[in-house]
C-alpha positions as a printed NumPy array, in Angstrom:
array([[ -28.732,  -40.686, -228.471],
       [ -31.748,  -41.367, -226.248],
       [ -31.516,  -43.065, -222.853],
       [ -33.183,  -46.166, -224.29 ],
       [ -30.645,  -46.316, -227.112],
       [ -27.801,  -45.929, -224.634],
       [ -29.148,  -48.791, -222.512],
       [ -29.567,  -51.006, -225.576],
       [ -25.997,  -50.29 , -226.675],
       [ -24.74 ,  -51.162, -223.196],
       [ -26.754,  -54.359, -222.757],
       [ -25.752,  -55.55 , -226.231],
       [ -22.18 ,  -55.696, -224.928],
       [ -23.099,  -57.7  , -221.816],
       [ -23.238,  -61.372, -222.741],
       [ -24.305,  -62.459, -219.247],
       [ -27.738,  -60.818, -219.49 ],
       [ -30.826,  -62.859, -220.381],
       [ -33.966,  -61.168, -221.704],
       [ -35.453,  -60.638, -218.237],
       [ -32.334,  -58.91 , -216.957],
       [ -32.174,  -56.822, -220.143],
       [ -35.717,  -55.681, -219.436],
       [ -34.661,  -54.79 , -215.882],
       [ -31.726,  -52.72 , -217.173],
       [ -34.203,  -50.75 , -219.307],
       [ -36.734,  -50.414, -216.483],
       [ -34.109,  -49.184, -214.001],
       [ -31.95 ,  -46.628, -215.87 ],
       [ -28.464,  -46.505, -214.359],
       [ -28.103,  -42.732, -214.619],
       [ -30.868,  -42.268, -212.014],
       [ -28.478,  -43.752, -209.431],
       [ -25.405,  -41.647, -210.176],
       [ -24.813,  -38.285, -208.459],
       [ -24.182,  -35.141, -210.502],
       [ -20.515,  -35.353, -209.542],
       [ -18.778,  -38.716, -209.271],
       [ -15.432,  -40.357, -209.981],
       [ -15.179,  -42.747, -212.936],
       [ -12.867,  -45.705, -212.279],
       [ -12.264,  -47.497, -215.604],
       [ -10.279,  -50.737, -215.845],
       [  -8.06 ,  -49.518, -218.667],
       [  -6.893,  -46.097, -217.552],
       [  -6.703,  -43.468, -214.814],
       [  -9.815,  -42.299, -213.004],
       [ -11.471,  -38.976, -213.741],
       [ -14.238,  -36.716, -212.47 ],
       [ -17.614,  -36.637, -214.183],
       [ -19.764,  -33.535, -213.696],
       [ -23.326,  -33.482, -215.013],
       [ -23.568,  -29.697, -214.935],
       [ -20.254,  -29.054, -216.679],
       [ -20.557,  -31.78 , -219.333],
       [ -23.924,  -33.593, -219.381],
       [ -23.124,  -35.668, -222.479],
       [ -19.883,  -37.009, -221.045],
       [ -21.688,  -37.708, -217.76 ],
       [ -24.287,  -39.801, -219.629],
       [ -21.605,  -41.525, -221.713],
       [ -19.919,  -42.694, -218.515],
       [ -23.226,  -43.645, -216.894],
       [ -23.845,  -46.091, -219.749],
       [ -20.269,  -47.319, -220.119],
       [ -18.955,  -50.552, -218.65 ],
       [ -17.058,  -48.762, -215.883],
       [ -17.477,  -48.577, -212.132],
       [ -18.38 ,  -45.143, -210.786],
       [ -17.192,  -44.189, -207.312],
       [ -19.81 ,  -42.29 , -205.319],
       [ -18.125,  -42.075, -201.897],
       [ -14.534,  -41.761, -200.674],
       [ -13.336,  -42.339, -197.095],
       [ -16.911,  -42.985, -195.899],
       [ -17.884,  -39.517, -197.118],
       [ -15.05 ,  -37.618, -195.416],
       [ -13.228,  -36.808, -198.68 ],
       [ -14.615,  -34.755, -201.578],
       [ -15.236,  -36.847, -204.685],
       [ -13.587,  -34.208, -206.869],
       [ -10.197,  -35.168, -205.452],
       [ -10.506,  -38.802, -206.497],
       [  -7.99 ,  -39.763, -203.792],
       [  -8.492,  -41.877, -200.691],
       [ -10.233,  -45.162, -199.984],
       [ -13.195,  -45.829, -202.248],
       [ -16.079,  -46.786, -199.957],
       [ -19.144,  -46.865, -202.213],
       [ -19.763,  -47.098, -205.937],
       [ -22.034,  -48.188, -208.729],
       [ -20.34 ,  -51.37 , -209.92 ],
       [ -19.403,  -51.823, -213.564],
       [ -22.428,  -53.193, -215.459],
       [ -20.42 ,  -56.179, -216.691],
       [ -19.65 ,  -57.206, -213.11 ],
       [ -23.279,  -56.648, -212.096],
       [ -24.437,  -58.816, -215.008],
       [ -22.014,  -61.618, -214.104],
       [ -23.176,  -61.653, -210.483],
       [ -26.87 ,  -61.561, -211.406],
       [ -26.346,  -64.453, -213.826],
       [ -24.82 ,  -66.511, -211.021],
       [ -27.627,  -65.473, -208.669],
       [ -30.148,  -66.956, -211.139],
       [ -33.33 ,  -66.201, -209.136],
       [ -36.648,  -67.837, -209.955],
       [ -39.851,  -65.818, -210.176],
       [ -41.139,  -65.412, -206.627],
       [ -37.733,  -65.846, -204.983],
       [ -37.019,  -63.728, -201.92 ],
       [ -33.642,  -62.013, -202.029],
       [ -31.511,  -60.474, -199.293],
       [ -29.021,  -57.972, -200.668],
       [ -25.994,  -56.949, -198.617],
       [ -24.818,  -53.434, -199.483],
       [ -27.458,  -51.138, -200.965],
       [ -24.946,  -48.51 , -202.072],
       [ -26.554,  -46.278, -204.689],
       [ -29.581,  -48.598, -204.893],
       [ -29.108,  -49.61 , -208.544],
       [ -28.776,  -53.369, -208.048],
       [ -31.582,  -53.345, -205.473],
       [ -33.659,  -51.663, -208.166],
       [ -32.732,  -54.28 , -210.765],
       [ -33.724,  -57.054, -208.373],
       [ -36.984,  -55.322, -207.463],
       [ -37.852,  -54.772, -211.119],
       [ -37.251,  -58.445, -211.88 ],
       [ -38.825,  -59.997, -208.774],
       [ -41.134,  -57.34 , -207.292],
       [ -40.573,  -54.866, -204.448],
       [ -41.994,  -57.269, -201.867],
       [ -39.382,  -59.912, -202.722],
       [ -36.268,  -57.786, -202.132],
       [ -34.648,  -56.706, -198.854],
       [ -31.488,  -54.601, -199.16 ],
       [ -29.229,  -53.73 , -196.207],
       [ -26.893,  -50.747, -195.887],
       [ -24.746,  -49.781, -192.913],
       [ -24.289,  -46.119, -193.927],
       [ -27.334,  -43.956, -193.125],
       [ -26.425,  -41.272, -195.675],
       [ -26.038,  -43.837, -198.453],
       [ -29.328,  -45.473, -197.523],
       [ -31.181,  -42.158, -197.629],
       [ -29.727,  -41.383, -201.054],
       [ -30.552,  -44.874, -202.351],
       [ -34.134,  -44.415, -201.16 ],
       [ -34.415,  -41.233, -203.239],
       [ -32.899,  -42.933, -206.284],
       [ -35.309,  -45.856, -206.067],
       [ -38.29 ,  -43.562, -205.653],
       [ -37.264,  -41.726, -208.843],
       [ -37.247,  -45.115, -210.591],
       [ -40.713,  -45.93 , -209.197],
       [ -39.453,  -48.753, -206.969],
       [ -39.719,  -49.472, -203.251],
       [ -37.949,  -52.633, -202.085],
       [ -37.517,  -53.006, -198.314],
       [ -34.42 ,  -51.039, -197.261],
       [ -32.846,  -51.796, -193.903],
       [ -30.233,  -49.771, -192.003],
       [ -27.885,  -52.19 , -190.294],
       [ -24.714,  -54.265, -190.407],
       [ -25.043,  -56.58 , -193.388],
       [ -22.693,  -59.089, -191.75 ],
       [ -25.57 ,  -59.974, -189.421],
       [ -28.133,  -60.376, -192.214],
       [ -31.816,  -59.653, -191.616],
       [ -33.444,  -62.448, -189.607],
       [ -36.912,  -60.909, -189.751],
       [ -37.249,  -61.843, -193.421],
       [ -35.44 ,  -65.196, -193.372],
       [ -35.19 ,  -67.673, -194.897],
       [ -34.164,  -66.257, -198.259],
       [ -33.884,  -68.009, -201.604],
       [ -30.944,  -65.869, -202.652],
       [ -28.363,  -63.68 , -200.913],
       [ -26.831,  -61.083, -203.235],
       [ -23.658,  -59.482, -201.856],
       [ -22.339,  -56.246, -203.359],
       [ -19.251,  -55.817, -201.148],
       [ -16.14 ,  -57.935, -200.78 ],
       [ -15.63 ,  -60.305, -197.854],
       [ -12.606,  -62.167, -196.588],
       [ -14.71 ,  -64.454, -194.404],
       [ -18.301,  -65.273, -195.382],
       [ -20.48 ,  -64.354, -192.359],
       [ -22.218,  -67.473, -191.098],
       [ -25.444,  -65.498, -190.588],
       [ -25.907,  -65.538, -194.364],
       [ -25.781,  -69.341, -194.404],
       [ -28.203,  -69.566, -191.487],
       [ -30.658,  -67.263, -193.271],
       [ -30.609,  -69.081, -196.635],
       [ -33.17 ,  -71.831, -197.228],
       [ -31.855,  -75.303, -198.196],
       [ -30.911,  -75.269, -201.854],
       [ -30.734,  -71.471, -201.828],
       [ -27.703,  -69.598, -203.103],
       [ -25.294,  -66.963, -201.794],
       [ -23.34 ,  -65.068, -204.462],
       [ -20.466,  -63.2  , -202.905],
       [ -17.278,  -61.421, -204.031],
       [ -14.543,  -63.191, -202.066],
       [ -11.693,  -60.748, -201.477],
       [  -8.917,  -62.646, -199.694],
       [  -5.872,  -60.844, -198.415],
       [  -3.695,  -62.464, -201.084],
       [  -4.008,  -61.206, -204.687],
       [  -7.335,  -60.443, -206.366],
       [ -10.971,  -61.276, -205.706],
       [ -13.25 ,  -63.98 , -207.097],
       [ -16.995,  -64.417, -207.407],
       [ -18.158,  -67.41 , -205.374],
       [ -21.542,  -69.091, -205.575],
       [ -22.404,  -71.06 , -202.438],
       [ -25.393,  -73.384, -202.086],
       [ -26.94 ,  -73.969, -198.654],
       [ -26.811,  -77.72 , -198.105],
       [ -29.464,  -77.834, -195.376],
       [ -27.183,  -79.216, -192.674],
       [ -25.901,  -75.822, -191.527],
       [ -23.218,  -75.57 , -194.204],
       [ -22.882,  -74.006, -197.65 ],
       [ -20.673,  -75.284, -200.462],
       [ -19.723,  -73.823, -203.818],
       [ -17.138,  -72.947, -206.444],
       [ -15.129,  -70.048, -207.829],
       [ -16.014,  -68.093, -210.935],
       [ -14.782,  -64.852, -212.527],
       [ -12.3  ,  -62.422, -211.013],
       [ -13.638,  -59.258, -209.344],
       [ -12.502,  -56.289, -207.283],
       [ -14.977,  -55.029, -204.647],
       [ -14.815,  -52.699, -201.667],
       [ -14.705,  -54.595, -198.403],
       [ -17.537,  -55.145, -195.963],
       [ -16.837,  -52.468, -193.359],
       [ -16.508,  -54.892, -190.463],
       [ -13.792,  -56.784, -192.372],
       [ -11.503,  -53.918, -193.277],
       [  -7.89 ,  -54.197, -192.148],
       [  -4.771,  -52.057, -191.981],
       [  -1.087,  -52.844, -192.306],
       [   0.7  ,  -53.201, -188.944],
       [   3.853,  -51.295, -188.021],
       [   6.761,  -53.49 , -186.968],
       [  10.03 ,  -52.381, -185.393],
       [  12.066,  -55.6  , -185.403],
       [  15.26 ,  -56.143, -187.404],
       [  14.933,  -58.084, -190.665],
       [  16.461,  -61.537, -191.116],
       [  18.337,  -61.835, -194.428],
       [  18.287,  -64.817, -196.796],
       [  18.085,  -65.679, -200.503],
       [  15.928,  -67.87 , -202.73 ],
       [  16.128,  -69.166, -206.294],
       [  12.362,  -69.054, -206.815],
       [  11.491,  -66.079, -209.014],
       [   8.761,  -64.106, -207.168],
       [   7.309,  -63.031, -210.521],
       [   6.307,  -66.658, -211.136],
       [   4.432,  -66.727, -207.857],
       [   2.304,  -63.64 , -208.456],
       [   1.723,  -64.09 , -212.204],
       [   1.043,  -67.82 , -212.546],
       [  -2.749,  -68.092, -212.683],
       [  -5.99 ,  -67.513, -210.823],
       [  -5.635,  -71.096, -209.611],
       [  -2.415,  -70.209, -207.807],
       [  -4.097,  -67.158, -206.296],
       [  -6.948,  -69.224, -204.836],
       [  -4.618,  -71.963, -203.592],
       [  -2.273,  -69.523, -201.85 ],
       [  -5.156,  -67.542, -200.335],
       [  -6.667,  -70.785, -199.06 ],
       [  -3.46 ,  -72.017, -197.472],
       [  -2.309,  -68.614, -196.175],
       [  -5.506,  -66.689, -195.353],
       [  -3.702,  -64.143, -193.163],
       [  -1.019,  -63.152, -195.689],
       [  -1.291,  -59.964, -197.774],
       [   0.901,  -58.946, -200.683],
       [   1.612,  -56.121, -203.102],
       [   4.156,  -56.016, -205.905],
       [   5.613,  -53.689, -208.526],
       [   7.882,  -53.915, -211.555],
       [  10.745,  -51.454, -211.278],
       [  13.281,  -49.898, -213.626],
       [  15.729,  -52.207, -215.335],
       [  13.499,  -55.253, -215.032],
       [  13.715,  -55.403, -211.237],
       [  10.7  ,  -56.633, -209.288],
       [   9.701,  -56.084, -205.66 ],
       [   7.201,  -58.049, -203.585],
       [   6.01 ,  -56.95 , -200.128],
       [   4.256,  -59.386, -197.782],
       [   2.656,  -58.824, -194.399],
       [   0.367,  -60.361, -191.807],
       [  -0.854,  -59.131, -188.428],
       [   2.531,  -59.756, -186.795],
       [   5.142,  -60.271, -189.544],
       [   6.315,  -58.901, -192.875],
       [   8.765,  -59.668, -195.673],
       [  10.438,  -57.876, -198.575],
       [  11.424,  -59.868, -201.664],
       [  13.561,  -58.276, -204.39 ],
       [  14.427,  -59.737, -207.786],
       [  17.166,  -58.196, -209.939],
       [  17.986,  -59.683, -213.35 ],
       [  21.764,  -59.426, -212.786],
       [  21.703,  -61.857, -209.849],
       [  20.736,  -65.536, -209.691],
       [  19.688,  -65.299, -206.059],
       [  16.636,  -63.305, -204.954],
       [  17.131,  -61.165, -201.838],
       [  14.779,  -61.907, -198.941],
       [  14.184,  -59.821, -195.804],
       [  11.805,  -61.227, -193.154],
       [  10.83 ,  -60.173, -189.651],
       [   8.331,  -61.158, -187.012],
       [   7.551,  -64.672, -185.741],
       [   6.558,  -65.897, -189.213],
       [   8.733,  -66.357, -192.28 ],
       [   6.156,  -65.075, -194.751],
       [   8.243,  -65.636, -197.867],
       [   9.102,  -69.16 , -196.706],
       [   5.387,  -69.868, -196.242],
       [   4.48 ,  -68.334, -199.61 ],
       [   7.2  ,  -70.287, -201.402],
       [   5.98 ,  -73.554, -199.864],
       [   2.343,  -72.83 , -200.719],
       [   3.161,  -71.95 , -204.33 ],
       [   5.283,  -75.068, -204.84 ],
       [   2.526,  -77.165, -203.249],
       [   0.145,  -75.807, -205.909],
       [   2.702,  -76.678, -208.597],
       [   3.043,  -80.207, -207.194],
       [  -0.733,  -80.69 , -207.622],
       [  -0.33 ,  -80.079, -211.359],
       [  -1.003,  -76.299, -211.247],
       [  -4.819,  -76.702, -211.098],
       [  -6.985,  -73.895, -212.475],
       [  -9.441,  -71.822, -210.426],
       [ -12.475,  -73.867, -211.444],
       [ -11.124,  -76.929, -209.588],
       [ -11.252,  -75.133, -206.238],
       [ -14.224,  -74.602, -203.966],
       [ -15.276,  -73.19 , -200.607],
       [ -17.223,  -74.603, -197.677],
       [ -18.686,  -72.404, -194.928],
       [ -19.6  ,  -73.963, -191.568],
       [ -20.388,  -72.581, -188.088],
       [ -16.649,  -72.883, -187.368],
       [ -15.585,  -70.812, -190.364],
       [ -14.674,  -71.34 , -194.01 ],
       [ -12.112,  -73.452, -195.802],
       [ -10.921,  -73.818, -199.379],
       [ -10.682,  -77.212, -201.069],
       [  -9.414,  -78.768, -204.284],
       [ -11.719,  -81.011, -206.363],
       [ -13.809,  -82.192, -203.402],
       [ -14.976,  -80.66 , -200.102],
       [ -13.155,  -83.396, -198.183],
       [  -9.8  ,  -82.282, -199.628],
       [  -9.309,  -79.105, -197.639],
       [  -6.19 ,  -77.039, -198.236],
       [  -5.865,  -76.568, -194.493],
       [  -5.025,  -80.252, -193.894],
       [  -2.571,  -82.674, -195.587],
       [  -4.012,  -83.998, -198.843],
       [  -3.481,  -87.561, -200.023],
       [  -4.723,  -88.123, -203.563],
       [  -3.618,  -91.743, -203.559],
       [  -6.567,  -92.82 , -201.42 ]])
């Protein structure tokens, strides 16, 4: 199968692509941006090494599959062949790229600031669609930027590439019509709002501490704020300046029980995920199903943690909490608050970013989750 046939087969599966983006996918072949050795990270199975020298056909098959391909681990400190460690750069799955580009929806002539050059593939897609002179892409890692430059040159493209912290944006080229973010953020940097022209858009993978991530499209209002809504679920590597680590606590746990099944909390819907993340922005959680139908939920913040264990043979759920906060108590209250609102879906929530920070709201920007809400007014 030729490269062109592989690209056609891939784009035929991506419903978010219009004809112009399809043309860009053909003009900027994905395999030019993938190293000879990389780690495939599919959604439906374990990861595996791809090696162009050892198996060139399999390498090409993966390059034109709808899978993300990890190209750096532990900021380059760990060999890709191991496949273990923190993934710190990748070529995103084409389906995710297509969804984000559809939301970006640039007009001909728009100027775009991209945060996170990575391998250079999405910068190349933007440059092919809009022209080299219309695209500025920022990368904080000098090695990644040098490699992306080589990839783009092979594709015959030369958008402006900038070495720097993407959280600060690039004021020299502002204002921009679109800001395209290829890394996850917990807090949207206000510099991006400042550097977007009124009516311009910021498309960003929001990766809160609680549960999964969500694509958000924000529109700059022109008064120093940006407002927008939530779209599809995503999983992106974090902006380097917003990484975090789990604290170590030495205090003794406080014991209690609850009748709320923790499985309901973590499996309800994307709407519950957004609501909880909006009300409890500092709370993280992981969970696992164990043998015999048991279920364990771990929660933590900067100064507290909690362990929640469900066992089918007991009506009560065991709770252990320590630190100044009762994280399970807070999570239980936030979840039941969401239920009391009628269990609204994700598309009823939105985000506003101001100079003071960001907040999540339900149905209207004046109904922030961070303040009491009265729907009777």
